[in-house]
C-alpha positions as CSV (number, residue, x, y, z in Angstrom):
1,M,41.1,5.5,0.2
2,S,38.3,5.8,2.7
3,K,34.9,4.3,2.0
4,E,33.4,7.8,1.3
5,N,35.7,8.1,-1.7
6,K,34.9,4.7,-3.2
7,I,32.5,5.0,-6.1
8,G,31.3,1.3,-5.9
9,P,29.6,1.5,-2.5
10,K,27.9,4.7,-3.6
11,I,26.5,2.9,-6.6
12,S,25.4,0.0,-4.4
13,R,23.6,2.3,-1.9
14,L,21.9,4.3,-4.7
15,R,20.8,1.0,-6.3
16,E,19.3,-0.2,-3.0
17,L,17.6,3.1,-2.4
18,R,16.0,2.8,-5.9
19,G,14.7,-0.7,-4.9
20,M,16.8,-2.3,-7.6
21,K,18.6,-5.7,-7.3
22,Q,22.0,-6.4,-8.6
23,E,20.5,-8.8,-11.2
24,A,18.3,-6.0,-12.6
25,L,21.3,-3.6,-12.9
26,A,23.3,-6.4,-14.5
27,V,20.6,-7.0,-17.2
28,A,20.3,-3.3,-17.9
29,L,24.1,-3.0,-18.3
30,G,24.3,-6.3,-20.3
31,V,26.8,-7.9,-17.8
32,S,26.7,-10.6,-15.2
33,Q,25.5,-10.1,-11.6
34,Q,29.1,-10.9,-10.6
35,T,30.4,-8.0,-12.7
36,V,27.9,-5.7,-10.9
37,S,29.1,-7.0,-7.6
38,N,32.7,-6.3,-8.6
39,I,31.7,-2.7,-9.8
40,E,30.0,-2.1,-6.4
41,R,33.3,-3.0,-4.6
42,S,35.5,-0.8,-6.8
43,V,37.2,2.3,-5.8
44,E,36.8,3.9,-9.2
45,I,35.1,2.9,-12.5
46,E,35.5,4.2,-16.1
47,E,33.5,7.3,-17.0
48,D,31.5,5.7,-19.7
49,L,30.4,2.8,-17.4
50,L,29.6,5.4,-14.7
51,S,27.5,7.3,-17.2
52,Q,25.6,4.1,-18.1
53,V,25.0,3.2,-14.4
54,A,23.9,6.7,-13.6
55,E,21.4,6.7,-16.5
56,I,20.0,3.4,-15.3
57,L,19.7,4.6,-11.7
58,G,18.1,7.9,-12.9
59,V,20.8,10.1,-11.6
60,T,23.8,12.0,-13.0
61,P,27.4,10.7,-12.7
62,E,28.1,13.7,-10.5
63,A,25.3,12.7,-8.2
64,I,27.0,9.3,-7.8
65,K,30.4,10.8,-7.2
66,N,29.1,13.3,-4.7
67,F,26.6,11.0,-3.0
68,D,26.7,11.2,0.8
69,E,24.1,9.1,2.6
70,E,24.4,11.0,5.8
71,A,23.8,14.3,4.0
72,V,20.7,12.9,2.4
73,F,19.2,11.8,5.8
74,N,20.2,15.1,7.3
75,I,18.3,16.9,4.6
76,I,15.2,14.7,5.1
77,N,15.3,15.1,8.9
78,N,15.9,18.8,8.8
79,S,13.3,19.5,6.1
80,F,10.4,17.7,7.7
81,T,9.5,20.2,10.4
82,S,6.5,22.5,10.5
83,N,4.9,24.8,13.0
84,D,1.5,24.7,11.5
85,S,-1.2,22.1,11.8
86,S,-1.0,21.0,8.2
87,T,1.9,18.7,8.9
88,L,0.2,17.2,11.9
89,N,-3.0,16.6,9.9
90,A,-1.0,15.0,7.1
91,I,0.6,12.5,9.6
92,N,-2.3,12.0,12.0
93,I,-5.2,11.2,9.7
94,Q,-8.6,10.9,11.4
95,P,-11.5,9.4,9.3
96,T,-14.4,11.7,8.6
97,F,-16.9,8.8,8.9
98,N,-18.0,6.6,11.7
99,T,-16.1,3.4,11.4
100,V,-18.7,1.3,13.2
101,D,-21.3,2.5,10.7
102,K,-19.1,1.5,7.8
103,L,-18.5,-1.9,9.4
104,I,-22.2,-2.5,9.7
105,E,-22.7,-1.3,6.1
106,V,-20.1,-3.8,4.8
107,Y,-21.6,-6.6,6.9
108,E,-25.1,-5.9,5.5
109,E,-23.7,-5.8,2.0
110,N,-22.0,-9.2,2.6
111,K,-25.2,-10.6,3.9
112,K,-27.1,-9.5,0.8
113,L,-24.4,-11.0,-1.5
114,Y,-24.6,-14.3,0.5
115,E,-28.4,-14.3,0.1
116,R,-28.1,-13.7,-3.7
117,L,-25.5,-16.5,-3.9
118,L,-27.8,-18.8,-2.0
119,E,-30.7,-18.0,-4.3
120,A,-28.5,-18.7,-7.4
121,E,-27.5,-22.1,-5.9
122,K,-31.2,-23.0,-5.1
123,S,-32.2,-22.2,-8.7
124,K,-29.3,-24.3,-10.0
125,V,-30.5,-27.2,-7.9
126,E,-34.1,-26.8,-9.0
127,Y,-32.9,-26.7,-12.7
128,L,-30.8,-29.9,-12.2
129,E,-33.7,-31.7,-10.5
130,R,-36.0,-30.8,-13.4
131,L,-33.5,-32.2,-15.9
132,L,-33.2,-35.4,-13.9
133,K,-37.0,-35.8,-13.8
134,E,-37.3,-35.3,-17.5
135,K,-35.0,-38.2,-18.2
């Protein structure tokens, strides 16, 4: 059988696209990581196991059986086109504030925080000196 007809690699790719490791799938199935590895190399798997895997991956068993990565990427590539400026604005975000002004504002805020910290440390030192003099 060609790779496209093997169910295991489809499960593997869907798992990867979901950001899930083999270990996580193994725990969810209640099997070892090695068993998941064997499943992902299989040509076919039992329907009840396929249903369990599909549920864990958040898809239907039919979605696994019919999964075609090339078709998915073709859909993504073909559906992300637009002739209006809304797509351009969504991709090319320009801030509505002056970044230099924000940088200066953050710098001033840091300076004030540092001064407050310095005052707190000075008051601690004064307090400790008073305690030492009283003894």
